[in-house]
C-alpha positions as a LaTeX table, in Angstrom:
\begin{tabular}{lrrr}
\hline
Residue & $x$ (\AA) & $y$ (\AA) & $z$ (\AA) \\
\hline
Met1 & 106.20 & 99.77 & 140.03 \\
Pro2 & 105.63 & 97.71 & 136.78 \\
Lys3 & 104.95 & 99.67 & 133.84 \\
Arg4 & 101.42 & 98.48 & 133.59 \\
Asn5 & 100.34 & 99.40 & 136.90 \\
Phe6 & 102.86 & 103.15 & 136.38 \\
Ser7 & 100.36 & 103.50 & 133.53 \\
Ile8 & 97.36 & 103.12 & 135.20 \\
Ala9 & 98.19 & 105.50 & 137.97 \\
Met10 & 99.14 & 108.04 & 135.58 \\
Met11 & 95.56 & 107.88 & 133.99 \\
Val12 & 93.81 & 107.98 & 137.48 \\
Leu13 & 95.70 & 111.06 & 138.32 \\
Val14 & 95.51 & 112.67 & 135.46 \\
Ala15 & 91.49 & 111.97 & 134.81 \\
Leu16 & 91.06 & 113.15 & 138.58 \\
Cys17 & 92.84 & 116.24 & 137.75 \\
Ser18 & 91.12 & 117.01 & 134.84 \\
Tyr19 & 87.94 & 116.82 & 135.68 \\
Ala20 & 87.97 & 119.72 & 137.20 \\
Ser21 & 88.64 & 121.71 & 133.57 \\
Tyr22 & 86.00 & 119.33 & 131.62 \\
Ala23 & 83.21 & 120.22 & 134.11 \\
Trp24 & 84.52 & 123.70 & 133.96 \\
Met25 & 84.36 & 124.04 & 130.43 \\
Asp26 & 80.91 & 122.23 & 130.40 \\
Gln27 & 79.71 & 124.97 & 132.93 \\
Trp28 & 81.13 & 128.00 & 130.31 \\
Ala29 & 81.05 & 126.30 & 126.70 \\
Pro30 & 77.70 & 127.73 & 125.83 \\
Arg31 & 78.76 & 130.89 & 126.40 \\
Met32 & 81.73 & 130.78 & 124.25 \\
Gln33 & 80.24 & 128.47 & 121.76 \\
Ser34 & 82.93 & 126.16 & 121.58 \\
Glu35 & 83.46 & 123.00 & 119.31 \\
Pro36 & 85.90 & 120.73 & 118.58 \\
Ala37 & 89.50 & 121.65 & 116.50 \\
Asn38 & 90.26 & 119.43 & 113.98 \\
Val39 & 93.85 & 118.12 & 115.54 \\
Ser40 & 95.66 & 115.01 & 113.64 \\
Val41 & 96.72 & 112.66 & 115.89 \\
Leu42 & 100.48 & 111.59 & 115.75 \\
Ser43 & 101.81 & 108.15 & 116.68 \\
Thr44 & 103.46 & 107.77 & 119.81 \\
Asn45 & 106.78 & 106.38 & 117.89 \\
Val46 & 106.48 & 109.89 & 116.01 \\
Val47 & 105.62 & 111.97 & 118.99 \\
Met48 & 108.75 & 109.77 & 121.03 \\
Arg49 & 111.24 & 110.62 & 117.85 \\
Val50 & 110.48 & 114.05 & 117.23 \\
Leu51 & 110.59 & 114.72 & 121.29 \\
Gln52 & 114.10 & 112.62 & 121.78 \\
Arg53 & 115.55 & 114.43 & 119.00 \\
Asn54 & 114.31 & 118.09 & 119.69 \\
Tyr55 & 114.45 & 118.08 & 123.49 \\
Glu56 & 116.86 & 116.82 & 126.65 \\
Gly57 & 115.53 & 115.07 & 129.66 \\
Tyr58 & 112.07 & 113.43 & 127.33 \\
Glu59 & 113.67 & 109.78 & 127.12 \\
Phe60 & 111.08 & 108.50 & 129.29 \\
Ser61 & 108.24 & 110.88 & 129.75 \\
Ser62 & 108.54 & 111.05 & 125.89 \\
Glu63 & 106.41 & 107.66 & 125.89 \\
Tyr64 & 103.51 & 109.08 & 127.54 \\
Ala65 & 103.19 & 112.16 & 125.51 \\
Gln66 & 100.31 & 113.56 & 122.70 \\
Gly67 & 101.47 & 115.06 & 120.12 \\
Gly68 & 99.61 & 116.44 & 116.90 \\
Lys69 & 98.82 & 118.69 & 113.73 \\
Ile70 & 96.56 & 121.48 & 112.73 \\
Asp71 & 96.67 & 124.55 & 111.60 \\
Leu72 & 96.61 & 126.89 & 114.55 \\
Asn73 & 97.33 & 130.11 & 113.14 \\
Glu74 & 94.94 & 129.30 & 110.11 \\
Asp75 & 97.92 & 130.73 & 107.41 \\
Gly76 & 97.58 & 127.48 & 105.42 \\
Val77 & 100.77 & 125.61 & 107.02 \\
Lys78 & 100.25 & 122.65 & 109.27 \\
Asp79 & 101.60 & 123.40 & 113.18 \\
Phe80 & 102.80 & 121.34 & 115.79 \\
Val81 & 101.62 & 120.50 & 119.63 \\
Phe82 & 103.28 & 118.09 & 122.14 \\
Ile83 & 101.73 & 117.49 & 125.21 \\
Val84 & 104.53 & 115.75 & 127.71 \\
Pro85 & 103.57 & 114.65 & 131.27 \\
Trp86 & 105.42 & 116.50 & 134.43 \\
Met87 & 105.82 & 112.58 & 135.67 \\
Gly88 & 105.51 & 114.56 & 138.86 \\
Asn89 & 103.91 & 113.34 & 142.11 \\
Gly90 & 100.82 & 113.97 & 143.67 \\
Leu91 & 99.21 & 116.67 & 142.24 \\
Asn92 & 101.77 & 117.33 & 139.52 \\
Ala93 & 101.07 & 114.20 & 137.76 \\
Ser94 & 98.78 & 116.12 & 136.06 \\
Gly95 & 101.27 & 118.72 & 135.08 \\
Tyr96 & 102.20 & 118.90 & 131.75 \\
Tyr97 & 104.51 & 121.10 & 129.23 \\
Thr98 & 103.04 & 122.10 & 126.24 \\
His99 & 104.71 & 122.89 & 123.53 \\
Phe100 & 102.99 & 124.43 & 120.34 \\
Ile101 & 105.30 & 124.85 & 117.19 \\
Val102 & 103.93 & 127.37 & 115.07 \\
Ser103 & 104.47 & 128.46 & 111.42 \\
Asp104 & 105.77 & 132.56 & 111.44 \\
Gly105 & 104.74 & 133.25 & 108.08 \\
Lys106 & 108.30 & 133.61 & 106.97 \\
Gly107 & 109.15 & 130.03 & 106.44 \\
Gly108 & 110.42 & 129.51 & 110.11 \\
Arg109 & 108.36 & 128.14 & 112.99 \\
Ile110 & 108.10 & 129.70 & 116.33 \\
Glu111 & 107.96 & 127.28 & 119.58 \\
Asn112 & 105.80 & 128.70 & 122.39 \\
Asn113 & 105.93 & 126.68 & 125.52 \\
Leu114 & 103.37 & 126.67 & 128.68 \\
Asp115 & 103.02 & 124.71 & 131.63 \\
Ser116 & 99.41 & 123.47 & 132.10 \\
Tyr117 & 97.11 & 120.94 & 134.34 \\
Gly118 & 95.17 & 118.44 & 132.64 \\
Ala119 & 95.97 & 119.42 & 129.00 \\
Glu120 & 94.68 & 117.51 & 126.53 \\
Leu121 & 95.01 & 117.87 & 122.27 \\
Ser122 & 90.93 & 118.14 & 123.10 \\
Asp123 & 91.83 & 121.41 & 124.58 \\
Ile124 & 92.60 & 122.59 & 121.52 \\
Val125 & 88.70 & 124.61 & 120.11 \\
Lys126 & 87.28 & 126.81 & 118.42 \\
Ile127 & 84.94 & 129.96 & 119.69 \\
Asn128 & 83.34 & 131.47 & 117.09 \\
Gly129 & 85.18 & 129.99 & 114.77 \\
Lys130 & 88.65 & 130.96 & 115.61 \\
Ile131 & 91.00 & 128.91 & 117.48 \\
Tyr132 & 92.11 & 128.55 & 120.58 \\
Phe133 & 94.03 & 126.50 & 123.81 \\
Arg134 & 91.69 & 126.13 & 126.64 \\
His135 & 94.15 & 126.42 & 129.65 \\
Ser136 & 93.73 & 125.49 & 133.08 \\
Asn137 & 96.53 & 125.99 & 135.73 \\
Phe138 & 96.71 & 125.71 & 139.70 \\
Phe139 & 97.66 & 129.01 & 141.74 \\
Glu140 & 98.09 & 128.97 & 145.35 \\
Ser141 & 95.77 & 131.42 & 147.79 \\
Phe142 & 95.08 & 134.43 & 146.31 \\
Lys143 & 95.27 & 137.15 & 149.27 \\
Lys144 & 94.12 & 135.78 & 152.04 \\
Ser145 & 92.35 & 133.64 & 151.45 \\
Ala146 & 93.03 & 129.56 & 153.01 \\
His147 & 92.09 & 127.87 & 149.66 \\
Asn148 & 93.93 & 127.30 & 146.46 \\
His149 & 92.46 & 127.70 & 142.83 \\
Trp150 & 92.08 & 126.24 & 139.01 \\
Val151 & 92.73 & 129.14 & 136.81 \\
Phe152 & 90.97 & 128.72 & 133.17 \\
Gln153 & 92.26 & 130.99 & 130.50 \\
Val154 & 92.23 & 130.89 & 126.26 \\
Phe155 & 95.29 & 131.39 & 124.45 \\
Ser156 & 94.99 & 132.10 & 120.76 \\
Phe157 & 98.19 & 132.03 & 117.78 \\
Gly158 & 99.13 & 134.77 & 115.59 \\
Lys159 & 100.47 & 134.91 & 111.89 \\
Asp160 & 103.73 & 135.71 & 113.63 \\
Gly161 & 103.42 & 132.51 & 115.37 \\
Val162 & 103.72 & 133.63 & 118.90 \\
Met163 & 100.58 & 132.62 & 121.09 \\
Arg164 & 99.15 & 135.46 & 123.32 \\
Asn165 & 96.84 & 135.53 & 126.33 \\
Ala166 & 93.15 & 135.83 & 124.37 \\
Asn167 & 91.24 & 135.99 & 127.73 \\
His168 & 89.33 & 139.65 & 126.19 \\
Glu169 & 88.53 & 137.75 & 122.90 \\
Val170 & 86.31 & 134.91 & 124.39 \\
Gly171 & 84.64 & 137.07 & 127.13 \\
Asp172 & 85.27 & 139.12 & 130.79 \\
His173 & 84.13 & 135.77 & 132.94 \\
Leu174 & 87.43 & 135.13 & 131.91 \\
Pro175 & 90.41 & 134.34 & 133.62 \\
Ala176 & 87.90 & 132.18 & 135.32 \\
Val177 & 88.68 & 131.19 & 139.12 \\
Thr178 & 87.23 & 128.53 & 141.02 \\
Ile179 & 88.60 & 127.42 & 144.91 \\
Phe180 & 90.55 & 123.75 & 144.38 \\
Tyr181 & 88.10 & 120.88 & 145.98 \\
Ser182 & 87.67 & 117.70 & 144.82 \\
Asn183 & 84.44 & 118.37 & 143.53 \\
Pro184 & 84.52 & 121.64 & 141.91 \\
Lys185 & 82.18 & 124.02 & 143.24 \\
Phe186 & 81.61 & 126.26 & 140.36 \\
Lys187 & 81.59 & 129.73 & 142.04 \\
Gln188 & 83.79 & 132.54 & 140.03 \\
Ile189 & 85.55 & 134.42 & 142.47 \\
Glu190 & 86.21 & 137.73 & 142.35 \\
Leu191 & 89.29 & 138.80 & 141.20 \\
Thr192 & 91.53 & 142.18 & 141.91 \\
Ser193 & 93.39 & 143.91 & 139.64 \\
Ala194 & 96.98 & 142.61 & 141.44 \\
Asp195 & 95.29 & 139.04 & 141.15 \\
Lys196 & 94.94 & 139.74 & 137.29 \\
Glu197 & 98.54 & 140.71 & 136.97 \\
Glu198 & 100.06 & 137.81 & 138.66 \\
Ile199 & 97.63 & 135.01 & 136.57 \\
Leu200 & 99.06 & 136.57 & 133.72 \\
Lys201 & 102.72 & 137.34 & 134.38 \\
Asp202 & 102.74 & 133.51 & 135.61 \\
Thr203 & 101.05 & 132.12 & 132.92 \\
Lys204 & 102.67 & 134.18 & 130.22 \\
Pro205 & 104.54 & 131.45 & 127.29 \\
Gln206 & 107.90 & 131.53 & 126.55 \\
Phe207 & 108.70 & 131.69 & 122.88 \\
Arg208 & 111.82 & 131.02 & 120.77 \\
Lys209 & 112.50 & 130.08 & 117.05 \\
Phe210 & 112.74 & 126.77 & 116.12 \\
Glu211 & 113.09 & 124.30 & 113.85 \\
Ile212 & 112.09 & 120.55 & 113.87 \\
Lys213 & 114.65 & 118.03 & 113.16 \\
\hline
\end{tabular}
């Protein structure tokens, strides 16, 4: 497929999949009092150079990646965010590797990794004055349901540089779950304790000490 046509196809698939996330935020944002965070967008050349120097397997996908700078844990040091497409097929065309490289308060950095769907730099928001990453993910059926689901959560960043689930800081409506439709229906799905544990386990960020080359 020609590069131009591939780029257009990627944008269409991502837009369709991201619709669920953005529409859901329109539904819940007033309750969360969210507002855009001030992310400085990195140029494509800078993003490609950083990703190709620090990671393996991003030679192609880095061209379509997003990158930004923002003080995620509000310790006065700029942190880095990289959102890299999976380059998959079908629904997985809107899947992303998200890397949050955050200062640890000791002169070092922690890299936090979390897979997401429809991720954008605009998903870094402020809720009640604190910075969060609003996360959407795709889950197969809970219990005996015949449907698949979108699951929405928020994550925050500690002074130690570690990214953690922060649903409890925002409200008892998280994690929020809606059935996966092409035209999403925003009815909160009731979750069992086992469902919630499964979500927390499957969306726990992985982290490690990290130095940007």
